[in-house]
N, C-alpha and C positions, 0 to 999 in steps of 0.2 A: 504492499500500499505507500501510496506517495503521501509526503507530509504536506499538509496543506499550506499554502503560500503565506509569509507574515505580513506582505504588503496590505491587504484588506484590514487587517488587525490594528496596524499603523495608523491608517487612514482613519478607522473608527475611533481611535484614542486622539486623533488631532480634531477630529471634528467634535467630540466630547469636550476638550480642551477650549476650542473655539466658541462653544457653544456656553461654556460656563464664563468666558470673557465677555462676551456679548452680554450674557444675562446679568453679570455682575455689573457692567457700565449702565445697562438699563435701568436696574435696581436702583443704583447709587443716583442716578438723573430723577427716578421715581421719587426717592426720599428728598432729594433737593427741592424739587418742584412743590412737592406735599408739603415740606417744612415752611417754604417760603408763603406759600399759599395759607397753611394754618396759623403762622405767625401774622400774616395780613389780616386774615378774617377771625380770629381769636376761636377758631373750632378745632376738634378733635380730627386726628388726621385720617380717620377711615374713609370719609365722606370725600377726601381728596385723593386719598391713595387709590381707591379701586377703579375709579375711572382713568387715572394716570397710569398705573401698573396694568390695566387690561389693554391698554394701548402699545406700552411697551412690549408685552407679551405678543402681541400681533406682529410686530415689527421683527420678533426673531422667530417667528413661525411656529408658536404654540398652537395646536389644534384648537379651532373656535369653539368646538363642543365642551370643552373644559376651561377656556381662558378664564371666565369669568369665576369659575369653581377655584382657580388658582390665586387670581387676584383677591376674591374674597376671604379664602382660607389664610392668605398670607397677611391680609390686611387685620384680620383677627389676632392673629399671633403677635403682631406688631403693637397691637392695643394693649396686651396683657401687662408689660411692665410700666406702659405708660399710666395705666389704670391705677396700680400699686402704688406708684410714687405722686399721683394726683390725690388719691382717696387718703394716703398718708398724711400728707400736707394739709387737705382741707378737714380732717380730723382733729389736727394738732390746733386748728383754729376754731373748734367746735362748729364746724359747717356742714357737717353730716347729719341729717335726721335719722338717728338709730330706730325710732319708732316706725316709720316708714320702711326704712330696710327689713326690718324684722317682719312686717306685714306683707311686704311685695316681693322679697327677695326669692321666695320659692317658685313664685309666680314666673317671675322673670327669667329664673335657671329652667323651669318647664319651658316656656316658649323658646329659649335659646336652643335647647335641645330639638324641640318640634322644628324649629328653622334650619337647623344642621341636617336633620332627617330628610325633610321635603328638599332641601338643596341638592342633597345628594341623589335624589330621585330623578331630577329635573335636567333637562338640556341647558347648556349656558346662556341660550338666547332667553329663556325664561327667567334666568337671574337677572339678565340684562334689562329686562322689561320691569320686573318688580323694582330694581334700583332706580331705572329712569323715572318710573312713575312716581314713586316716594319723593326723589331728589326734585323732581318738578314741582310737586305739591310743597316740598318746604321752599322751594325757590319762589313760588308764587304768595306764599306768606312773607317771605322776606321782602319782597317787592312792592307789595299791596297792604300788607298788615304787620307791618315793623312791631306795631304796640297793639299788643291783645289785652282786652279787659278779663277780669276773672268771672269766672262762672260759678264760683262757689268760694264761700269764706274759710274753708279747710277741707283737706284731702278727704272724701266721702269713704264710707265703709259697708256700702250696700254689698247685696250677694251678687250682683254683676260687675263690682268694681275690680275682681281678680283677672276679668276680661283685658283690662288696661295695661297691666304689668305683663301679662301673657304676650299681648301683640307687641309690646316695646320689644321683648326679648326676641320673639319669631322673626319681626321684619328687620331689626338691628343685625341678627345673624345672618340673614339672608343677603342684607345689602354688605356686610362685612363691617359695621360699624359699632362704636362701644355703646350706642343707645343714647348718648347726649344730647343729639339734636331732638330726639322725641321726648326723653325725660324730662329734659328742661324746660320745654315747652308746656309739656303735661302739667307738671307741677308748678310751675307760676300760673295755669289758669286755674289751679287749685288753691290759688293765694298762698303759695309757698315763697318765701324770700328768696330772690333770685341766688342770692350766695349759698344758700343752703341747698337749694334745687340743683346747683352746679355740682357742690359737694357730693350730694346724694347721688346724683348721676354718674360721678366718678366711680364710686362704689359700685353701682349697677354695672359700670363698664367691665368690670372683672367679672362678676357674675354671668353675664353675656360672653365675653372674649374665651374664658378659659374651657368651658363645655363646648364652644362653638370650635374652637382651634382644635381639640380633640374629636370632634365630630367629622371635621374636615380631613383630618389625618386618616382617619378610620375609612372615610367613603372614598378615599383616594389610594388606599394601600394597594400597591402592586399593579396601579394603571400604567400600561407602557407607555402613554401619551404624556405623561408629566414630563416637564423639563428637568435637565439634570439639577442636581443637589436639591431635591425636593423630598420631603416627608410625607407621603400621600399628595393633598391638595395644598400644602403648606411649603412654600419655597425656603429652605434653610437659608440659602444663598441671599434671597430677597430679605430674611428677617434679619441677616447680620448686616445688610447695606442698607436698609431704608430706615431702620430704627436711628442709628448713628447720625446717618445723613438729615434726617428730619430734626433731630436735635441741635445740629449745627446751623442749619438755615432758617430755623424758626425766628431767629433774632433779627436778621434781614427782613422778614416779611412784618415782623413788629415796627422796625424801624419805618418802613414803607407806610404803614398804616396809619402813622401819626400825620401823615401829610394829607388825609382825607379825613372828613367827618363822619360821624356814625351813620348817617342817612347813606352818605356815598359808600360807605364799606358794606352797609345792607344791599345797597344795590349792585355793588360789583359782586359780591357773593351770590346774588340771587341770579347775576347774568351768566355767571360761572356754572352754577348748577343748571340753567337753561341750556348751555352749550353741551356740557356733558350730556344731559339728558336726551337732547335732540340726537347726537352722535350714537349713544347706545341705542336709541329706538331704531335709528337708520341702521344700524348694524343687525339688530334683530328681525327687522322686516323686509331688509332689502333681499 
């Protein structure tokens, strides 16, 4: 029997190394852009990371059927350390409503697990549509309703109330965000002070991102289509590149933000979400 030639194996290794290099550059670029935008708009990175990372994965040829899965799973992984750090800082300033956490955490967790399970069963285009729809609704709120009136004087306790935190966990996991966008808006509508709403949302971010990340790892385990350096649908290379780049680039965005008024920042962020939503809608339906 003749020995198989070594050249194809060398070519395979070279292709893998090239993919790692391109992927690493794409992830660093994603983290940098996400950091600037996060610092500029004062929001968590997930809602920025997912559309930017999905675009970067497209440039390196990742299968469209799993592109959003990798973007969402990796985004959730990067939110874990951010949520821990943010929640600790807010807790030290007594800005976490422990009572609401005790009442809502189990439902947020159940929603996060449900969202991860649903995401594992659907095509990438479905995730794109979910993200685009919810991001578009947030954009409309930012553009046309920057200030909302309270609908209650305190967080309600009715039998249907658990639907709210469950939905926050579910949709946040499917979008690859920590839930701050939904949690803060919801809690402030229930007359929760903004600082305590932000601090409580930071802790919910950990409840959402940790099980969500585990779910996306399990869902993509062994999938031959995942890019190099991935654990399931979570890119370890992306996690290693995006998190530090985001932290380093965020101050630049914060510096730029001081050149704009709050109203203009709301408008800019709303326009960014509209553009991201339209692009994802186009990709899903084209």
